[in-house]
TORZA-446481 format. One record per residue (C-alpha): y, z, x. Coordinates in nm, 3 decimals, padded with zeros to 5 digits. Layout:
! residues N
Y;Z;X .
...
//
This chain:
! residues 629
00.617;02.126;-14.010 .
00.595;01.752;-14.089 .
00.552;01.637;-14.454 .
00.192;01.545;-14.557 .
00.286;01.180;-14.616 .
00.405;01.139;-14.256 .
00.083;00.957;-14.154 .
00.120;00.705;-14.440 .
00.484;00.650;-14.343 .
00.389;00.582;-13.981 .
00.108;00.344;-14.089 .
00.349;00.148;-14.312 .
00.618;00.146;-14.046 .
00.376;-00.012;-13.797 .
00.339;-00.319;-14.020 .
00.703;-00.350;-14.129 .
00.865;-00.316;-13.786 .
01.028;-00.653;-13.707 .
00.912;-00.860;-13.412 .
01.126;-00.820;-13.099 .
01.238;-01.182;-13.055 .
00.894;-01.288;-12.932 .
00.973;-01.353;-12.562 .
00.846;-01.184;-12.244 .
01.197;-01.069;-12.154 .
01.244;-00.904;-12.496 .
00.910;-00.722;-12.457 .
01.013;-00.603;-12.110 .
01.344;-00.473;-12.250 .
01.168;-00.282;-12.530 .
00.918;-00.132;-12.285 .
01.191;-00.001;-12.053 .
01.408;00.128;-12.340 .
01.106;00.312;-12.487 .
01.027;00.463;-12.147 .
01.375;00.619;-12.136 .
01.356;00.725;-12.502 .
01.025;00.915;-12.464 .
01.198;01.234;-12.344 .
01.428;01.272;-12.646 .
01.225;01.099;-12.922 .
00.860;01.044;-12.822 .
00.747;00.943;-13.173 .
00.998;00.658;-13.201 .
00.927;00.550;-12.842 .
00.553;00.541;-12.912 .
00.602;00.322;-13.222 .
00.819;00.079;-13.028 .
00.556;00.056;-12.754 .
00.283;-00.015;-13.011 .
00.494;-00.304;-13.146 .
00.566;-00.433;-12.794 .
00.194;-00.434;-12.710 .
00.117;-00.622;-13.033 .
00.391;-00.881;-12.960 .
00.255;-00.923;-12.605 .
-00.095;-00.995;-12.735 .
00.036;-01.250;-12.987 .
00.240;-01.442;-12.728 .
-00.027;-01.416;-12.453 .
00.179;-01.195;-12.221 .
-00.076;-00.958;-12.056 .
00.174;-00.797;-11.817 .
00.385;-00.684;-12.113 .
00.077;-00.545;-12.290 .
-00.044;-00.357;-11.978 .
00.305;-00.208;-11.925 .
00.324;-00.100;-12.292 .
-00.016;00.070;-12.262 .
00.092;00.243;-11.938 .
00.398;00.394;-12.111 .
00.194;00.483;-12.423 .
-00.045;00.680;-12.203 .
00.249;00.867;-12.049 .
00.369;00.977;-12.395 .
00.017;01.086;-12.492 .
-00.007;01.300;-12.175 .
00.339;01.443;-12.248 .
00.217;01.555;-12.591 .
-00.119;01.700;-12.485 .
-00.354;01.406;-12.560 .
-00.498;01.369;-12.207 .
-00.837;01.228;-12.314 .
-00.679;00.964;-12.540 .
-00.429;00.887;-12.263 .
-00.709;00.818;-12.015 .
-00.868;00.567;-12.254 .
-00.531;00.389;-12.286 .
-00.474;00.395;-11.907 .
-00.819;00.244;-11.839 .
-00.748;-00.030;-12.095 .
-00.421;-00.109;-11.914 .
-00.609;-00.111;-11.580 .
-00.864;-00.362;-11.710 .
-00.582;-00.597;-11.816 .
-00.391;-00.555;-11.488 .
-00.697;-00.653;-11.279 .
-00.649;-01.013;-11.395 .
-00.277;-01.022;-11.309 .
-00.114;-01.111;-10.976 .
00.082;-00.784;-10.999 .
-00.049;-00.535;-10.744 .
00.240;-00.294;-10.804 .
00.160;-00.260;-11.177 .
-00.207;-00.191;-11.098 .
-00.102;00.073;-10.843 .
00.126;00.243;-11.101 .
-00.157;00.256;-11.355 .
-00.402;00.399;-11.098 .
-00.146;00.666;-11.001 .
-00.112;00.775;-11.366 .
-00.492;00.791;-11.401 .
-00.512;01.001;-11.084 .
-00.235;01.239;-11.203 .
-00.405;01.283;-11.542 .
-00.745;01.352;-11.383 .
-00.570;01.598;-11.147 .
-00.416;01.784;-11.443 .
-00.764;01.792;-11.604 .
-00.889;01.944;-11.273 .
-01.126;01.652;-11.205 .
-01.030;01.675;-10.839 .
-01.294;01.442;-10.687 .
-01.218;01.156;-10.926 .
-00.843;01.213;-10.895 .
-00.876;01.195;-10.515 .
-01.066;00.864;-10.532 .
-00.827;00.700;-10.780 .
-00.512;00.816;-10.598 .
-00.640;00.674;-10.270 .
-00.698;00.340;-10.441 .
-00.338;00.350;-10.566 .
-00.226;00.440;-10.213 .
-00.410;00.136;-10.072 .
-00.228;-00.093;-10.317 .
00.115;00.063;-10.247 .
00.052;00.003;-09.877 .
-00.040;-00.359;-09.954 .
00.291;-00.424;-10.137 .
00.485;-00.200;-09.892 .
00.661;00.002;-10.166 .
00.803;00.280;-09.949 .
00.946;00.511;-10.218 .
00.620;00.504;-10.418 .
00.435;00.587;-10.095 .
00.651;00.902;-10.066 .
00.564;00.999;-10.426 .
00.189;00.946;-10.385 .
00.182;01.132;-10.051 .
00.346;01.424;-10.234 .
00.087;01.405;-10.514 .
-00.205;01.403;-10.268 .
-00.050;01.698;-10.081 .
-00.028;01.899;-10.405 .
-00.388;01.802;-10.493 .
-00.523;01.919;-10.157 .
-00.317;02.241;-10.179 .
-00.481;02.312;-10.517 .
-00.825;02.231;-10.369 .
-00.751;02.459;-10.069 .
-00.798;02.168;-09.826 .
-00.497;02.292;-09.634 .
-00.515;02.066;-09.327 .
-00.510;01.753;-09.544 .
-00.238;01.902;-09.768 .
-00.003;01.966;-09.475 .
-00.066;01.619;-09.327 .
00.028;01.437;-09.647 .
00.327;01.659;-09.729 .
00.476;01.618;-09.379 .
00.412;01.242;-09.396 .
00.597;01.232;-09.731 .
00.893;01.427;-09.590 .
00.917;01.212;-09.275 .
00.912;00.884;-09.472 .
01.160;01.016;-09.733 .
01.403;01.114;-09.454 .
01.368;00.769;-09.298 .
01.443;00.603;-09.633 .
01.721;00.853;-09.724 .
01.525;00.896;-10.048 .
01.680;01.219;-10.181 .
01.435;01.273;-10.467 .
01.140;01.233;-10.228 .
01.297;01.474;-09.975 .
01.354;01.735;-10.246 .
00.996;01.709;-10.383 .
00.847;01.718;-10.030 .
01.039;02.037;-09.944 .
00.948;02.199;-10.277 .
00.577;02.118;-10.229 .
00.584;02.230;-09.863 .
00.736;02.562;-09.972 .
00.448;02.616;-10.216 .
00.197;02.510;-09.947 .
00.338;02.746;-09.679 .
00.347;03.032;-09.932 .
-00.025;02.977;-10.003 .
-00.083;03.015;-09.626 .
00.134;03.333;-09.611 .
00.375;03.152;-09.375 .
00.671;03.310;-09.550 .
00.945;03.206;-09.305 .
00.848;02.838;-09.326 .
00.808;02.863;-09.702 .
01.156;03.013;-09.744 .
01.317;02.750;-09.519 .
01.151;02.463;-09.709 .
01.249;02.602;-10.051 .
01.608;02.662;-09.943 .
01.619;02.301;-09.823 .
01.496;02.186;-10.164 .
01.765;02.406;-10.323 .
02.041;02.221;-10.133 .
01.923;01.883;-10.261 .
01.896;02.016;-10.619 .
02.256;02.142;-10.598 .
02.383;01.807;-10.461 .
02.209;01.614;-10.739 .
02.303;01.869;-11.008 .
01.934;01.886;-11.104 .
01.916;02.185;-11.342 .
01.540;02.162;-11.395 .
01.479;02.135;-11.020 .
01.704;02.439;-10.959 .
01.504;02.641;-11.212 .
01.178;02.543;-11.037 .
01.307;02.627;-10.690 .
01.456;02.964;-10.790 .
01.121;03.051;-10.952 .
00.935;02.957;-10.631 .
01.176;03.166;-10.419 .
01.131;03.461;-10.656 .
00.752;03.430;-10.628 .
00.783;03.422;-10.248 .
01.003;03.735;-10.244 .
00.765;03.915;-10.480 .
00.471;03.848;-10.246 .
00.677;04.005;-09.966 .
00.757;04.310;-10.189 .
01.130;04.225;-10.164 .
01.212;04.322;-10.523 .
01.591;04.297;-10.495 .
01.566;03.930;-10.393 .
01.295;03.876;-10.652 .
01.520;04.004;-10.932 .
01.825;03.800;-10.822 .
01.621;03.480;-10.787 .
01.466;03.535;-11.131 .
01.809;03.587;-11.293 .
01.925;03.254;-11.148 .
01.600;03.081;-11.245 .
01.628;03.212;-11.603 .
01.988;03.086;-11.627 .
01.900;02.730;-11.518 .
01.580;02.717;-11.728 .
01.780;02.817;-12.038 .
02.041;02.552;-11.955 .
01.783;02.270;-11.990 .
01.567;02.436;-12.258 .
01.264;02.447;-12.026 .
01.056;02.691;-12.229 .
00.748;02.672;-12.009 .
00.953;02.757;-11.699 .
01.123;03.041;-11.890 .
00.779;03.175;-11.976 .
00.683;03.176;-11.605 .
01.012;03.354;-11.520 .
00.944;03.625;-11.781 .
00.587;03.679;-11.654 .
00.710;03.732;-11.299 .
00.990;03.964;-11.424 .
00.724;04.178;-11.595 .
00.521;04.199;-11.272 .
00.831;04.289;-11.067 .
00.945;04.551;-11.322 .
00.600;04.712;-11.336 .
00.582;04.716;-10.955 .
00.915;04.906;-10.955 .
00.803;05.125;-11.252 .
01.089;04.996;-11.469 .
00.887;05.025;-11.786 .
01.170;04.958;-12.033 .
01.256;04.626;-11.863 .
00.889;04.531;-11.847 .
00.844;04.602;-12.219 .
01.153;04.395;-12.307 .
01.030;04.099;-12.103 .
00.687;04.122;-12.263 .
00.856;04.087;-12.603 .
01.038;03.779;-12.467 .
00.705;03.634;-12.351 .
00.554;03.680;-12.696 .
00.859;03.516;-12.858 .
00.856;03.214;-12.627 .
00.481;03.171;-12.646 .
00.513;03.157;-13.023 .
00.799;02.904;-12.995 .
00.598;02.685;-12.756 .
00.293;02.697;-12.985 .
00.503;02.596;-13.286 .
00.655;02.307;-13.091 .
00.315;02.197;-12.962 .
00.165;02.217;-13.313 .
00.447;02.003;-13.447 .
00.394;01.742;-13.174 .
00.018;01.751;-13.214 .
00.039;01.702;-13.592 .
00.282;01.411;-13.557 .
00.086;01.236;-13.284 .
-00.250;01.301;-13.449 .
-00.132;01.124;-13.762 .
00.025;00.849;-13.553 .
-00.294;00.791;-13.353 .
-00.507;00.789;-13.669 .
-00.278;00.526;-13.820 .
-00.304;00.318;-13.503 .
-00.683;00.342;-13.504 .
-00.701;00.238;-13.871 .
-00.492;-00.069;-13.797 .
-00.712;-00.151;-13.497 .
-01.024;-00.125;-13.716 .
-00.881;-00.382;-13.958 .
-00.812;-00.627;-13.673 .
-01.154;-00.561;-13.518 .
-01.329;-00.624;-13.853 .
-01.156;-00.958;-13.889 .
-01.263;-01.053;-13.539 .
-01.625;-00.952;-13.611 .
-01.633;-01.169;-13.924 .
-01.498;-01.466;-13.724 .
-01.758;-01.418;-13.448 .
-02.059;-01.352;-13.669 .
-02.093;-01.715;-13.784 .
-02.158;-01.828;-13.425 .
-02.391;-01.550;-13.316 .
-02.712;-01.684;-13.478 .
-02.666;-02.020;-13.302 .
-02.607;-01.845;-12.971 .
-02.914;-01.624;-13.017 .
-03.140;-01.921;-13.095 .
-03.011;-02.101;-12.787 .
-03.078;-01.787;-12.581 .
-03.434;-01.760;-12.722 .
-03.513;-02.122;-12.633 .
-03.377;-02.067;-12.281 .
-03.582;-01.750;-12.242 .
-03.904;-01.924;-12.357 .
-03.848;-02.199;-12.102 .
-03.782;-01.952;-11.821 .
-04.085;-01.740;-11.917 .
-04.310;-02.046;-11.914 .
-04.172;-02.148;-11.574 .
-04.222;-01.796;-11.434 .
-04.583;-01.777;-11.558 .
-04.659;-02.121;-11.413 .
-04.519;-02.025;-11.073 .
-04.718;-01.700;-11.072 .
-05.045;-01.884;-11.136 .
-04.955;-02.152;-10.881 .
-04.890;-01.889;-10.617 .
-05.221;-01.716;-10.701 .
-05.408;-02.047;-10.677 .
-05.263;-02.124;-10.335 .
-05.348;-01.779;-10.200 .
-05.705;-01.792;-10.333 .
-05.749;-02.141;-10.187 .
-05.624;-02.015;-09.852 .
-05.861;-01.715;-09.855 .
-06.158;-01.936;-09.950 .
-06.078;-02.165;-09.660 .
-06.068;-01.868;-09.420 .
-06.403;-01.745;-09.551 .
-06.562;-02.092;-09.499 .
-06.435;-02.108;-09.143 .
-06.566;-01.759;-09.073 .
-06.910;-01.846;-09.210 .
-06.923;-02.157;-08.996 .
-06.832;-01.957;-08.687 .
-07.095;-01.694;-08.771 .
-07.360;-01.965;-08.784 .
-07.252;-02.107;-08.447 .
-07.222;-01.782;-08.252 .
-07.389;-01.448;-08.316 .
-07.174;-01.290;-08.046 .
-06.861;-01.335;-08.260 .
-07.013;-01.175;-08.571 .
-06.826;-00.842;-08.548 .
-06.492;-01.005;-08.483 .
-06.531;-01.262;-08.760 .
-06.646;-00.998;-09.007 .
-06.335;-00.791;-08.939 .
-06.117;-01.097;-09.010 .
-06.303;-01.154;-09.336 .
-06.243;-00.792;-09.439 .
-05.869;-00.826;-09.367 .
-05.854;-01.143;-09.575 .
-06.036;-00.973;-09.864 .
-05.801;-00.674;-09.850 .
-05.500;-00.908;-09.866 .
-05.653;-01.085;-10.167 .
-05.706;-00.748;-10.337 .
-05.340;-00.654;-10.278 .
-05.230;-00.992;-10.409 .
-05.445;-00.953;-10.721 .
-05.294;-00.606;-10.783 .
-04.945;-00.751;-10.743 .
-05.030;-01.040;-10.976 .
-05.152;-00.794;-11.239 .
-04.822;-00.603;-11.208 .
-04.623;-00.928;-11.245 .
-04.831;-01.032;-11.548 .
-04.782;-00.684;-11.695 .
-04.403;-00.718;-11.656 .
-04.411;-01.065;-11.811 .
-04.640;-00.965;-12.100 .
-04.450;-00.645;-12.185 .
-04.090;-00.651;-12.053 .
-04.044;-01.021;-12.137 .
-04.268;-01.062;-12.443 .
-04.151;-00.742;-12.614 .
-03.779;-00.848;-12.636 .
-03.882;-01.183;-12.786 .
-04.099;-01.014;-13.050 .
-03.816;-00.768;-13.120 .
-03.565;-01.057;-13.150 .
-03.789;-01.238;-13.405 .
-03.821;-00.917;-13.613 .
-03.444;-00.857;-13.614 .
-03.368;-01.217;-13.714 .
-03.622;-01.193;-13.998 .
-03.446;-00.878;-14.127 .
-03.106;-01.053;-14.113 .
-03.224;-01.379;-14.269 .
-03.396;-01.194;-14.555 .
-03.077;-00.987;-14.616 .
-03.271;-00.661;-14.574 .
-02.994;-00.487;-14.375 .
-02.624;-00.428;-14.439 .
-02.346;-00.612;-14.253 .
-02.278;-00.306;-14.038 .
-02.647;-00.276;-13.949 .
-02.658;-00.651;-13.880 .
-02.372;-00.618;-13.630 .
-02.537;-00.321;-13.456 .
-02.871;-00.508;-13.432 .
-02.701;-00.820;-13.295 .
-02.515;-00.615;-13.032 .
-02.846;-00.457;-12.930 .
-03.005;-00.803;-12.899 .
-02.714;-00.920;-12.685 .
-02.766;-00.632;-12.440 .
-03.143;-00.693;-12.450 .
-03.081;-01.061;-12.366 .
-02.871;-00.977;-12.058 .
-03.135;-00.729;-11.931 .
-03.423;-00.975;-11.985 .
-03.237;-01.261;-11.815 .
-03.168;-01.037;-11.513 .
-03.541;-00.950;-11.493 .
-03.635;-01.320;-11.503 .
-03.387;-01.395;-11.222 .
-03.546;-01.118;-11.013 .
-03.896;-01.254;-11.080 .
-03.801;-01.611;-10.991 .
-03.623;-01.511;-10.668 .
-03.915;-01.288;-10.564 .
-04.169;-01.565;-10.630 .
-03.957;-01.815;-10.432 .
-03.928;-01.562;-10.150 .
-04.308;-01.521;-10.137 .
-04.393;-01.893;-10.123 .
-04.500;-02.014;-09.780 .
-04.254;-02.235;-09.596 .
-03.957;-02.147;-09.820 .
-03.637;-02.159;-09.611 .
-03.317;-01.971;-09.690 .
-02.986;-02.160;-09.700 .
-02.749;-01.956;-09.483 .
-02.374;-02.016;-09.507 .
-02.068;-01.832;-09.379 .
-01.863;-01.667;-09.657 .
-01.607;-01.392;-09.724 .
-01.795;-01.081;-09.838 .
-01.508;-00.964;-10.065 .
-01.545;-01.282;-10.278 .
-01.914;-01.213;-10.343 .
-01.851;-00.844;-10.424 .
-01.573;-00.934;-10.669 .
-01.800;-01.191;-10.842 .
-02.078;-00.932;-10.884 .
-01.835;-00.667;-11.019 .
-01.690;-00.919;-11.267 .
-02.043;-00.985;-11.398 .
-02.091;-00.611;-11.460 .
-01.750;-00.521;-11.603 .
-01.877;-00.521;-11.965 .
-02.169;-00.288;-11.887 .
-01.934;-00.061;-11.689 .
-01.673;-00.060;-11.965 .
-01.935;00.046;-12.224 .
-01.998;00.361;-12.017 .
-01.634;00.392;-11.897 .
-01.756;00.363;-11.538 .
-01.481;00.267;-11.288 .
-01.583;-00.022;-11.055 .
-01.394;-00.022;-10.722 .
-01.394;-00.298;-10.456 .
-01.284;-00.161;-10.117 .
-01.432;-00.447;-09.910 .
-01.176;-00.600;-09.673 .
-01.103;-00.971;-09.715 .
-01.135;-01.000;-09.335 .
-01.514;-00.938;-09.329 .
-01.735;-01.251;-09.319 .
-02.115;-01.274;-09.304 .
-02.367;-01.554;-09.262 .
-02.644;-01.537;-09.523 .
-02.795;-01.707;-09.829 .
-02.512;-01.659;-10.083 .
-02.738;-01.656;-10.393 .
-02.991;-01.417;-10.237 .
-02.715;-01.172;-10.139 .
-02.576;-01.199;-10.493 .
-02.920;-01.092;-10.626 .
-02.921;-00.800;-10.377 .
-02.575;-00.668;-10.475 .
-02.629;-00.737;-10.845 .
-02.945;-00.521;-10.847 .
-02.776;-00.237;-10.657 .
-02.459;-00.238;-10.875 .
-02.665;-00.262;-11.197 .
-02.882;00.028;-11.077 .
-02.571;00.235;-10.991 .
-02.416;00.179;-11.338 .
-02.751;00.260;-11.501 .
-02.777;00.604;-11.338 .
-02.404;00.695;-11.352 .
-02.281;00.900;-11.653 .
-01.963;00.826;-11.850 .
-01.632;00.838;-11.660 .
-01.815;00.800;-11.330 .
-01.734;00.570;-11.035 .
-01.921;00.292;-10.854 .
-01.753;00.198;-10.524 .
-01.838;-00.084;-10.278 .
-01.715;-00.076;-09.918 .
-01.801;-00.251;-09.592 .
-01.742;-00.209;-09.218 .
-01.837;-00.400;-08.904 .
-02.036;-00.199;-08.649 .
-02.118;-00.409;-08.344 .
-02.289;-00.725;-08.473 .
-02.389;-00.561;-08.802 .
-02.211;-00.562;-09.138 .
-02.264;-00.222;-09.305 .
-02.228;-00.258;-09.684 .
-02.229;00.056;-09.902 .
-02.279;00.091;-10.279 .
-02.171;00.447;-10.368 .
-02.205;00.602;-10.714 .
-02.130;00.940;-10.872 .
-02.456;00.931;-11.067 .
-02.745;01.173;-11.119 .
-02.897;01.112;-10.774 .
-03.267;01.112;-10.676 .
-03.517;01.375;-10.567 .
-03.705;01.356;-10.238 .
-04.022;01.260;-10.429 .
-03.855;00.957;-10.589 .
-03.699;00.855;-10.256 .
-04.040;00.871;-10.088 .
-04.188;00.637;-10.352 .
-03.905;00.388;-10.307 .
-03.929;00.398;-09.925 .
-04.306;00.331;-09.959 .
-04.225;00.020;-10.169 .
-04.400;00.167;-10.472 .
-04.295;00.063;-10.821 .
-04.068;00.323;-10.974 .
-03.865;00.296;-11.295 .
-03.667;00.569;-11.474 .
-03.434;00.575;-11.771 .
-03.058;00.558;-11.713 .
-02.798;00.806;-11.833 .
-02.770;00.605;-12.159 .
-03.152;00.561;-12.187 .
-03.137;00.215;-12.020 .
-03.481;00.083;-11.923 .
-03.587;-00.105;-11.608 .
-03.893;-00.276;-11.461 .
-03.895;-00.097;-11.126 .
-03.894;-00.439;-10.960 .
-03.530;-00.462;-10.840 .
-03.543;-00.252;-10.521 .
-03.866;-00.420;-10.404 .
-03.695;-00.758;-10.440 .
-03.384;-00.626;-10.259 .
-03.591;-00.514;-09.958 .
-03.781;-00.848;-09.944 .
-03.459;-01.052;-09.950 .
-03.295;-00.834;-09.682 .
-03.602;-00.871;-09.457 .
-03.552;-01.249;-09.483 .
-03.209;-01.191;-09.325 .
-03.332;-00.946;-09.055 .
-03.150;-00.675;-09.251 .
-03.260;-00.347;-09.404 .
-03.176;-00.096;-09.679 .
-03.128;00.280;-09.642 .
-03.074;00.528;-09.925 .
-02.890;00.864;-09.916 .
-02.922;01.069;-10.234 .
-02.980;01.414;-10.377 .
-03.001;01.536;-10.739 .
-02.661;01.579;-10.905 .
-02.464;01.439;-10.607 .
-02.492;01.063;-10.663 .
-02.650;00.799;-10.438 .
-02.538;00.577;-10.149 .
-02.728;00.251;-10.082 .
-02.654;00.123;-09.728 .
-02.724;-00.240;-09.634 .
-02.737;-00.343;-09.265 .
-02.688;-00.718;-09.225 .
-02.625;-00.926;-08.910 .
-02.270;-01.068;-08.910 .
-02.401;-01.396;-08.765 .
-02.769;-01.430;-08.863 .
//
């Protein structure tokens, strides 16, 4: 057991560790040395990585910081802190997105996928690993392609998607043979042996495992030998070949003891008990059960020791981070009131402009209807024979005016409530702060709420303005030819803060080869509404993915989320262009206006919107847009 002052020692050590020369090359050296050290001394390696990350931030070296975080996450996984590791990996991923280092981003994605796989989050692991695969293909890193093919093969074997599993494992073996990549060949054969055994193809399984054994012997890989002997023993046991089972287990136990692999030893003992019981060798079975109890106790003691050490280490790290964060909050707080007042003035101007345009539009429509009515009355006076026809036209005009008045009331309701309410709330919060009626912590929380409220209100005003402009007679759209990937990336960048707050992964799978001809700003409004809606209805640790394909002369753009989905009743309301607004997974509010605007803007481009969704299975929003409009 570690002494009770260990946490204080770690906390002090974090501040007294000397800086590592302060250059990118020194940070890189520390990162790689710590990566090698993590097997023998994970605590020391973790401390060195913390210092390297801190030095990287101070010198403005984001690649060094992202690499340090990647290796920190690996140590956390090694010591049983998978959830904490995922938070560190996602932080590293966010930094790597802004770097021209595709290989580093791919490595981080692969670690996220492996960790989600170990946590049995198979769907998310599948998605993330395929994103890593796409990046490895882009940089043409052949050996990493072998490794990720092997990982995907193991994932699909576990998920019982056997056709996919075999495809990826054979692809890994073929590429590893081409590259003469011995480690990749060995892992491919080992994984194929496990796959064939799961399919009861015992001859193929045995051949693959014996092939892996040869590579382990050539490389003097004791741990790999222990694994392969255990797999061969399991295969023999399934075939009721107990003599081979026993001999393979003896060899597996010898190699596992040689490297101190307690978890593998535990698996060997469990299979020895099964084999002994199957042969009614009760004394041997009882002895091995005692060995299992002993090793389980040893593993628990080791895990408890690691957990205690890393728990104290992580707490110390979090305390240090809180101190830095508090200093940053104090520095930012002096500027926030000025920014809020500027935002309020901007909002008041935009609200006044929106209200004026609404009334102007209403005036024009009423003037137009009155003109139609005058013409109809004049025609009625001139010709009795046209009375029925003219009366029908008058009824149609009146119905349109009624619809317009209903729409105007809805717009005024949105303006009076969804726009006026945030302003009233902002004034109340500022009064509380200026009168010193709330603590500093409460001030910060209120200001953060106002900041989120500002972003939401500004988005609503943008939607209102674009809808009003779209409805005005004679308004032309400015179509230009542009790369769709650029627009998608701009929209995702604008939503990265909202996604990060809910730990939602944003993925851009749109090819840089796809170009469309459309109004750039209108299409930005369309994608912004759909991405914002996807984040709103996606729970924590979910995924929002954008992809696109060309089908004939149509660009098919998809926004796919792993959110709560929609019922058939809700879908029917949306398809009927009715106003519908629900609360998001974090109680986010909306006006119900976004999808109506999206459909109107797509109609301007001779495009359309289709929705595929069901409760609990997420939603897919599909845009059809002419490539050359």
